Structure formats: C-alpha cells, structure tokens
N, C-alpha and C positions, 0 to 999 in steps of 0.2 A: 707746353713745349713750343719753342720757337719754331715758326714756319708751319705750325699745326694746321691753320687754316688753309694754306696753300696745298698742302699734302692731302688734306681732307677733300678739297675741291678736285684735285688731280685723281685721287682714288676713285671718287664717285664718278667721274666722267669716264675713266678707263673701264670701270666696272660695267658701264652701259654699252662699251665697245667689246665687252667679253674679255677684257684684258686684266691680268693679275698685277697687283702691285704690293711688293713685299719690302720690309725695311729689316735689315740685319745688323746686329752688333758684330764687332769684330771676331768674337770667339764663337758666335752663335751657329749651330749646325745649319748647313745649307740644303739639306735634303728636299725641301719643298721649294727651292728656287725654280726648279724646273717642273713643278707640280707632281713630282714623284716618278718621272720617267726613268731616271737612273736606278732608283730604288726597284723599280719593276724589273729592270735588266740586270740587276745585281752587280752594278759597276763597283769597282774598289774606290778607296779613299784617295788615290792619286789625282783623280779628276778634282775633287773638292780642294786638294792642295794647290792645284794649278789655279783654281778659281780664286782661292784666298790670295794667292800671289798677286793676281790681277788687282783684287781689291786693295792690297796693301801698297801697290806701286801707283794708284790712282792719284791724278793731280787734282787740286781743288778747281771749281769752275770749269769742270769738263764733263761732258756726256758721252758715254762710251757706247759704241754698237758692237754687237757680237752675234755671229751665227756660228752655232756649235756643229759638231759633225752630224747631228740628227735633223739638220736644217732648221733648228728652232732659233729664232731671233730674240734678242733681249737689248734692252737699253738699261744702263746702270750708271749711278753717279753718287758722289759722296755729299752727304748733306752739309750745308754750309755750318762751320763752327761746331762740328759734331764728328764722332768716329763712326757713325752709322752710315750704312750704304743702301741706297735705294735701288730695287731691281724691278724693272717693267718687263712683263713677258711671262712665258714664252708665247710667240706668235709666229705664223708662217708668212713668208713673203711671195709664195706661189702655191697654187692649189696642187694637191697631190692626188694621184690616183692610186688605186689598190695595187696596181702593177709597179708604180714607183715605189711604194712602201716595200714590196717584196725585193725589189732590186737593191734598195738601200739596206734592207736587212742582210742581204748576201754580201754586199760590199763592205760592211762594217764587221763581217765575221761573226754574226749572231745567229742562233738557231732559227731557221726558217718559220719554226711554229711559233715564234714571237711575233711574226708579222700581223696577226689578227690582234693582239694587244696593242701593238704600235699603232695600228689602224684606228682602233678606239680612242687612243691617246690624241692622235692627230685630228680626230673628228671633233674633239673638244675644244680645239684652237681656233681663234680667228684668223681669217686670211686677209692680209694687207698687201695686195699686188702693187698698190700705189701707196706708198707710206708717207705721202705728202700731208695729209690731214693729221697723222699720228706725230709727225715731226713738227708741224705747226703748233700742236698742244704743247709738245715738250719745249718748243721755243718760248712760248708764252710763259710757261712755268719758269724757265731759266731767267726770263726777263724779270720776273718777280723775285725769285731768289737771289739773283746776282747782280740786279740793278742795270739791265739793258741787254739787248740781243747781242751786243759786240762785247759783253763782259764775260762771255764764256765761249768754249769751242766744243766741236763734236769730232771725235776720233772713231774711225771704223777699225777695230782691231784686227779684222781679218784682212783688209785691204791695205791698211797703213802699216801693219806690223807683220802680217803673214805668220802669226804664231800658231803653230799647230796645237790641236787639243787631242790628247790621247784618250782612247777607250780601252777598257779591258772589262771582262765579264767573269762573275762568279755564279756558276750554274746553281749552286745550293742556295745562295741568297736570291737569285733570280725566281726560283720556284717558290720560295717562302713569301715573296712580295707579290706574285702575280694575282691572287684572288682579291686582296685588299685593294690594290691599285686599279684592278679591272672594275671593281664595284664604285670607286670613286669616279672613274671616267664615265660609267653609265649614269651615275647621279648627276654628274655635271651636265650630260647631254639632256637628260630629262628636265633638269632645272632651266636649262636654256630654252627648251621648248615650252615649259610652263610660262616662262617670262614673255615670250612672244604671244602665246594665247592670252595671257592676262592683259598685255598691251592692246591687243585687237578688241578684246571685250570692253576696254575703257575708251576705244576710238583714239588712242594715243599715236597718231601716225608719225610724229617726229621720233618717238622712241622705236616704232616698227622699222622705219627707215634705217635707223642707226643699227639695230640688232640684225637685220636681213642683209645689211650690206657686206657681211663677211662670212656668207654661207659657203661651206666646202662640199665638194662632191662626196667626201668621206662621211659626211653626216648620214648618207644613206645605208641603212644597216645591210650586211650582206647576207641576206637570207636565201638568195637563188644565185646560180651560177652566171645568169645573164646580167650584166651591170645595168643595162637599159631598163630591163624588167624590175630590178631592185629599185631604180630611181622612179619609175613610173608608180610603184607600189607605195613608196614614201610620200609621193605627190598626192596619192588617194588619201593616204593617212592624214596628211596635212589638211586636205580638203574637208574631210570629216571633222577634224577637230576644229577647223576654223568655222564650220556650221554651227558647232555647239557654242564657240566663243561668241559669235554675232548674235545667236538667240539669247545667250547670257547678257549681252550687251543691250537687249531690248528691241532687236530688230525682229519683225513679224516674219514668221516661217515662210509666207508667200515669197518675200524678197530674198530670203536666203535660199530657197530651193531654186529660184531662177539663176542666181549666180553660181550656185553649186553645180547645177546641171551643165552650164556653160564650161566650166572648168573640167568636168569630167570628160567631156568631148576633147577638149584641148590637151589634157594629159595623154591620152591614147594616141593623139596625132604627133607627139613629140618623137623625134628621131634620134636624139642624142641625149647623153647624160648632162652635158652643158645646158641643153635647152631646158631640161628639167630643173636644174638649179635656178635658172632665170624665171622660169614659171612660178617656183615656190614663193621667191621675192615679190613677184606680181601678185600672186594670190593674197599674200599677207596685206599688201597694201591696198588691194581692192576691197577685202573684207573689212579693213580698218575705215576705209572711206565710207562704206555702207553703214557701219555703226554710227560714224559721225553724223551722216545725213539723215539717219531714221530714228536712232535711239533718243535723240534730244530734239527731235523735230517738233514736239509739242510746245517747246518754250520759244519766246521771242528771241531774236537775233542777239540782243545784247546779253541775255541770260545764257544763251548757248556758248557764246564766247567766254564769258565769266567762268562757266563749268569747265570748258576745255583748258583754259589758262590756269585754273586751280589744280587740275590733274597733272599738268606738265611742269609746275613750278612749286610742287610741295615743300622742297627744300629751301626754297628762296623766301624773300620778303612777300608775305601775303597779307591781305587785309582789305577792308572796305575801300579805304583811301587808295591804296595801290591799284585795286581793280578799277576804281573810278578813273584814275588818271590813265591807265592802259587803254580803257574804253571810251575815253574822253566824255564821260558823263558826270554828272553832279552826284556826290556821295549819297545825298538824300533821295534822289530819284531811283539810283541802282539798288539801294537798300529796300525801298519800297517795292520795286518791281520784282527783285529776286525773292523776298519773302512771300509775296502774293502767288508767285509761280511755283516755287520750290517747296514752301512750307516751312523754311528754316531761315534764320538770319544768315548773312554771309559768313560771319565769324563761326556760327555752329556748324555750318556745312564744311568749312575749311578744317575745323578741329576733328570733325568726324572722319574726313578723308585722311587726315594725318594719323589718326589712331588706327585706322584700317591698314594704312602703309606701315606703321610701326608693327602692327600684329605680322604682317607679312614678312617683314625683315627679320624679325625675331624667330619666325618658323623656318625661314629658308637660309639664314646666314649664322655665323658665329660671331658677329660684330658685338663689341662691347655696348652697354646700354647707353652711355654718353654719345657714341658715335650714331647709334640708331636714332637718337634724340636730334643730332644735327642734321641728319639726312631727312628728317621729318620737319625741318625748319624751326626746331626749338632749341635755343641756345643753352637754356637752364636745364640741367639733367634732373634736378629735384622736382621742378615744375612739371617736366615731362612725366616723371613717375606719378604725380598726383593725377594728372590728366588721364594717363593710361589706367589707373586704378579705377577712376571714376566710371571709365567706358567699359572695362573689362573685368572689374571686381577683384583684381590682383595687381600687384606691382609688375613691371617688366622682368625683374629677376625671378620672381615667383613664376610668371609665366614661362620663361626659359627652363626653369627647374622641372616645371610640369611637363614640358615637351621631352625632356631627357629622362624622366622617371621610367616611362614605359619600356624604353630601350634598355635601361639598366636592370629593370625586372626581369625583360626577356632574356638578357645576357645571363643572369643568375640562374633562370629556369632551364637554360641550355646546359648548364655544367652538370 
C-alpha cells in the first residue's frame, strides 16, 4: 500500500501516546471511530450520517480538527490518491473532573446514571492540554505525505465553520451496549497500567515520560466519596505496583524499600487531586531511574548504553555496526565486551528482545502478524515467522489462535 511506511510509523508513535489511529473506507461503519462512546450511549445513525458528510466534503491535502459535543477531539484527513479516511483520536484537550462529567451528562440530556460509564470512557483517553507536540507530529506526517509543510492546510471545523453536531439517544440500544463497552474501557485502563509497569521494569525512561505525560484525574477509580482519598489510594496502588516492577527489573529490595517509604509519606501529605496526578508521574520516573541505575549496574558503561539503546529502538535499525556507531566504539571491541559481560552476542540478544516484544504484542493487541513483525524491526514477515517459531515452538498465527482458544471454549461452556 502506498504510504504504508509513513502510516505505520505514525500509528506506532501515536500508540505510545495512547492515541488511536483508524483508517476507514467510504462505506465502512464508523462505530469505533470514537472507541464505542456513541454505541455505549445508544446514539442513532444521524450522527454517523453527519460524520460521513464531513468525510465526503473533505478536500485533499487538508487536516481537519474536530471537537464533538462530548469534548472528544479528533484529527482526520483523506489519504493521498485514495478514498480512505484517517482518523486520529479521540483525545481530551483539558482534564475533566467527575463533577464536570456529571454536568456534561445533564447538559446533553443523557440519563445521569450514564455519568459513571462516561467517566470510565474519559479515563481511558489521553489528555493534551498543549497539543503542540501532537500537531508537530501531524505536520511532519503531512510534510512526508504531501511534499512540504506549505503543501497542506489545517481546518478547525468547530472554529472555522461552527457546524453543530446533533446528538440523540436510544435507551434500549444504550442498555444493550453498556456492559460490553464498560468491559472494553476497563480493559484499556488495565492495559495502560501494564504498559507503564512493563516500561518501568525495563528502565525505559523515555517511554515512561511519554506514557505518564497525559494522565487524567479520571484515572482514579471512584471507590470512595472523597475525591482526594480516592486519588491517594490510587497513588498507594501505583507505589505498590512500582515496587514489584523495580524488583522485577533487578533492583535489590533494600533500594526499593527506601524509595517506597519516601513516597508513602509524600502521598499522605498531598492536599489536592492535582498534586496526586503530578506525584504519580514523578513516582514512575523515579522508579524507572532506579531500575536503570541499579539493574544493569554490573555491566560496564558501554554495555549498559548498548542494552538501553536496544530496548528503546527495537523497531528500528539494530545490529553490531549500528550500536558501535552510536557508542563510538569499534565493532570488534563492542562485540567482545558485550559477549563477555552478557553471555550472548549482540545479534542473539537483539533477536531475543524482539521475540519477547513480539510475544507481548500478540498477547495484548489485535495487530496483524506483518505489522507485529515491522514493530519488532523485521521487514520480512516470513523470516519473522521462522524466528518466532524457533523461540516459541509455534508460528505467530498459531500463537494467536492458542490465545483465543480458551476464550472460545469459555464462551461455549457458558451457553
């Protein structure tokens, strides 16, 4: 597919920012463009008809911005030389409180009992109060797709056209979709937390910075009436999970206990939910730095740098020559040093990391095998399958089937 490499890079980068990218054909259903929010609320087809009208009137070489009545923001554009539409989002441009969600529910004429489900949905979205980084990424993409930053324009549909977006709800459809969509939002939140824990255990501070930069107050589960107590409890949970992540990353319990105790005191001293949000980001970064400083401290500085570079660049060009150039060492010296300290060759270690990453992607996403291969830095899907089979004794497709088999059997047993 034309521009496939550009779109794969964009999708991979957005995924690390917790942003969804979808590509729709002209007649393809749009139910998941908003990650199922309208399905949850039982909205009728008139919204989708209006959305399709937007898509039909789109001009080439134009990126559109849209905020819907639910304060969800999107970016979308037509693919060059194609009938397909790319949709990025939804995301929030300001943090919401539980009170704000209640007021929105009332303003939109929705049943107030829907506020808790809407809160779970919003908690799964990233918050970009400053969209400069996001727009810079889109501009870079536009530069590549259309041949220069001056070759395309950006139109804000809310500001530049003032087009109203109607909403209407169907109570029967709403009730039918509530349980399914709620399960999806809870799964998304747990997956988000698992991604953060995994990044900390590996000492991947750049990924941690990216993931934690868009935390919302709504990530705090509302288990108590006091919002501040809720936030503090969530901080305590994070502190506990981060302890386990650091231990998994190879840090001695003595060092883990010291930092955990310090944060236990700080959590109880926080006076606002905003302060708790900031503290969570700080905790993740601190534990990540702890892993990086202690877990690989037994290796020499060049090998430590090589290990970190491998972890953070699995989808890119990796190999002995690349690492030697990055570290400004001779390939022969780096090869001998790495093998002596790690017990593997550079190539063996890179391949092992990529196969572990492939296993993780197959477990946690619905990506096609060829896309998993690309995200693991292997362009040839057939070669990727051979490697995967060597490490896991089955092909990637067999591995995916094995993961879905227990669910299918459970579904049959429930009938």
